Each structure stands twice: as C-alpha cells, then as structure tokens.
N, C-alpha and C positions, 0 to 999 in steps of 0.2 A: 424527399421524402414525405409520405403523410403520419403526422404524429398524431393524428386520432386513431389510427387503424393497430397502434402500437400496444403490446400487451401493458406494458406501466402505465398507458393513460385510460387505460381500460374501468369500468368502475366496480369497485370490489362488493357484491351483493352480500359479503357479510358484518359489511359494515356500512350497509345503505340507509341505515337508521341509528347511526355513532349519536348522533343531535339530542335523541331522546334516552341515550341509555344512564344508568346510574354511572357515576365515577366508578365504582369497580366492575361494573360492567366493561365502560369505554377500557378500561385496564389489560384484562381478560383479554378481550377485542384483539387490541394492541398487539397482547404477547403471544397470543395464536397466529398473528399471522407472522410476525419475527422467527419463531419456528421455522414456519414455513422459508425462510430465506436461510437459515441452516441448511434444510433439506434440498434447498437451489443449489447452494455450496458443494452438498457432497456426491450429488449428480455432475460437476460440473468440474470436478476431481484429473477424471482424467485428460483435459483441456489444458489444466492447470501443468500437469507433471512436464511435458517438451517447454513452458516456459520459464520455470523452474532450472529444469535440465543448463538451456540454453545461457540464461541469466548465467550462472555459476562456472559453466565454463567461457565466458565474456571475461569473466572477474579472473579469473586464473590467467589470464592473457591480458589481463591491465584496463581491463574495460570495466563501463558504469553499466549502473541502472538508474533509467530514466522515465519518470513521468511525468504524461502531460494532461490535463484536463481542466475542465471549467466547470462556475459551481461547486459544488458538493463533492462532487469526482475529483476535482481539483483538490479542494481544502483537505479530501482527506490522502492523496496522493503528496503533497504538502507535510502532511504532519506524519505520512510513515517512514516519508525520507530523513524531518528534521529528527527523528528519534533512533537513527541508528547510529549516529558517532556516542551518544552518551551511553546507549545501551551495550554497542558493539565495542566503542573504541574506533570506532574506524574516520577517516579523514570524512567530512563534510561535502567532499565531491564524488565522493562513491555512490551515494543514493541521491540524487534530487529529484527534486520536487519541482514543475514549472505548470502554474495555474495563470489561464485565461484573461487579461487585467492585472496579472502582475501582483504584489505585494498585498496593494491596497485591497486585490478582490476576496482575500482572508478574511477581511471584518464586515465586506462592501457589496452588495448588487453591484453588478458592474455590465448596466444592459448591454445587448448586443455583443459584448466582448467573446463570445463565444463563436458568434458569425463569422468569423475571417479566419478564411484560408491560410493566404499573407502574414495573419499575426503567427501565426501556429508554424508556420515556417520559417518565418522569424527569431522565433524562442530558437527556436532549434540548430539555425546558422551561429544564434551566439556563443553555442554550447562547443564548439567546432567536433562536430561527431567525427568518432573515427569508428571502424569494421568491428573493433569487441563490444561497442556499446549494445546495449538492450534497450531500446524503447518503448515504453507501454501506454498508452492510449486508453483514456478513461472517458466512457460516455454513456451513461445509463442509456437515453435514447440510443444513442448507436448514430446520431449523425452530426453530432456539433461539427461545425466546420473548422475551428480553432484545430483540434484535435485529430482530422482528417490532414490537415495540410502540415500536420507537425510527422504523422505518420509518414505522411506521400515523402518529408525531406530526404526524412531515416532510412525510408526505404532505400532514395538514389545514393545516399552515402554508404549502401554497403551493412548497415545496423540490424539485428534483428528487432522483429519489431511484433508486437502484442497488442489486443484489443480486448478492452473489459466491457461489456454492456449485459444489457436484462433484456433487451430485445435480439431474437433471431432474424439473419438476412437484412440487415440494416448497413448503413455505406460500409461503416466501421469494421465488420466482417469482414469487407473482400481489399479495405487498406492496409489487413496487415498478414502477416504470415501464420501468425498464431489466434486466431481468437476465441474468447473466452466467453460464453454465450451461460449466462446462470439466468435461470429465467423465476426472476421473484415473483411475478405476474400482480395482478391491480393492488394501487394502494391504498391502505385504511381511509387514505383519504385521498382522493383522485389526482392523481398526478404529481403527490408531495414524495418524487425518487429521494427526496434525506432518509427515508424511513426504510422499508424493506430492500431497495435497490440497495442506498447509499452504507447498510448494514451488511450486505452481502459482499458488497465492492470493500467495505475494509476486511473482513475477513478474510478476502485474496490477497489485497495488501500487506497482511500479517504474515501468511503463508508463503507468499513470496522473497518478503525479504528475509524473514524467521530460517527459511531453509538455504538461503544463499549465507547465510551469516554462520549457520550449524555447517555447513558444507565446504566454506573456504577458513573451517578451520579456529572461528571463531566461540564455540561453544565446545566445553569439555563436559560429558558425559548430558547433564541438562542444566549446564551452569555455566552462566554470562562472564567466561576467565578476562574480560578486555573489559570489563563496565569504569568507566570511570567516575570515579568516586569524588563525587563534588559537592557534597554535603552530607551533614550527617548519619544519614540516611543511608546513602551511600559505603560510606567509608563503616557502618554496621556491616553492609552487606558483604562489602569486598573480604574484611574478616572471615565472617562466617564462609563465606566462598574456598578459602585459603585453609581454614580448618579441616572443610567437608571432605577438602582435597588432601589435604592432607594433614595426617592427629599432628596438630601441637597445641598449646595452651593459647589464648587469647591474648596475651602479652606477648609472646612469641610472631603471633601472624600481625598482629599490630607494629610490632619494630620490623618484620620482614617488609612490611609493606612501604614504611617509612624509607628504607632502607633504598628502595625499588622503585624511590619517587611516585609511591600512588598507585605502582604498574603491576595487577593483580598478577598478569601470567608472568611476570620479571619475578614478584618475590615470590610465587612457587618457586620458581628455577633454584631460586636464591635459598631456598629451604630443600628443595629436592638436591641439590647441588653437591 
C-alpha cells in the first residue's frame, strides 16, 4: 500500500503557513477544517445506513457490536464501547472495543502493533465470534494490517463486517462487506489523522452505537431510560427522566427510583403500573 498517495497524507494548502499564523488565525484554520469533517460524514450517510441496520438486526438476534482499530482509531472505538454500559444500561459485552497493542496502547504508542494481521486475527479469536456479531474495522489510512486480519477472520466466521476509513480504494474497503469511506482530505498538520479523520470517525461511531441503542429499545422519546445512576449527577438526571415521562413530584420520582433499585425503566413501570 502506497501511503504517500493517500488523501489523508497530502499537504493541506489552507494550512501551508500555519506556523506563521497568530493564535486566532490558527484556531480559525483548525475550526474551518473541522467543519469539513462534518460535511464529509454527511456525504457518507448512505453508506452508514446498512451498517446500523445490520447491527440492530444482529443485536436482536443476540449478537454484539465489536470495534477493531489501531492508534487514534482504536482508542475511539474503545471509548465508544466503554460509554454504552453507563449510558444505556447494557452489558459490557454487548459493545466491545479492541485496540492493537491492548489496553496499554490506550495511553501509550505501541510501535508496530498495527502491522500484524495475526494479532488482529488472534484478538477476534479470543472473542468467540458468532454470525450475529458485527465487526467494524477502524483505519483512517485504510491499510492497518491488524484491522485487516480482524476483518478477514470475522468474515470467515460468518460475521457481518464494516470498515471505516478516510481514503477510497484502500485494502479495508475490500476486506469488509460494508465500507464507509469518509473523505476528510488532508489534515491541518500533514498526516495527523487524530484531527479531522479522528473527528469524523468519532461522529460515525456515535451514530452506530446511538442508533443501535435507540432501535433496540433503550431510549424513550429522546431520553436514556436505562441510564445507570452511579453518581449524584446521574441520579438527578434519572429523577428528571422519570418526571419528564410520568408527571409526578420529585419526591415521588426519587422514591420510585429507590424502590426500583435505581432502575429508571422499572421505576417508570412502578409509577405507570
């Protein structure tokens, strides 16, 4: 794979002299490029639809959503997965994030971790994949061997596979069933795909998991009825959710929440019962 020809590795003419700009000019330049990331995701929405639909049908059949990535992409996948249990009350095993180099790589650069197909395959083997699972590979450049190995193994196990990349016609688009190509273009700092490319990937991951949670019944109206109230802020939010969905006093909502063992959906059942 020729990395030098990738869109994400090109030099951005709009930031060519960013080292001579004032602080405000630098900020405006970065902000303008970030708007481009949002536009690129909008253009990719038709590619995202079938991935969401397959994740939802898979979850309804007992499947999981599994992210596999390296570096920034891998960290974003782990972040999205880790936020699903407290937000939606799901089991930690429903949405899983896997990063090349393991948990150590969340805080540290693990040189060469992304270059092993065998490691990607081994990471998926450890998860005991089943056909209802959906494996989403994350690679801004589109050629990380770890991700390709993960996708190839997942496909061999009958799983649906998707790939998120910021470059067209790269190996990841051929290694999965449902490629999502979000054309963010050259970065403000050449090759720094933690910037626009990372922003675009985060937006897409938000869409995948959020739509899946909504369509599997974890959201009523636009409220997270399965939130886990594990701190003062979330207890307050849980009480507000109850009161927004069932007219009652704050005291009644708190009492119902306590009787329900801090389960918002169950507290609503008790009140509506």
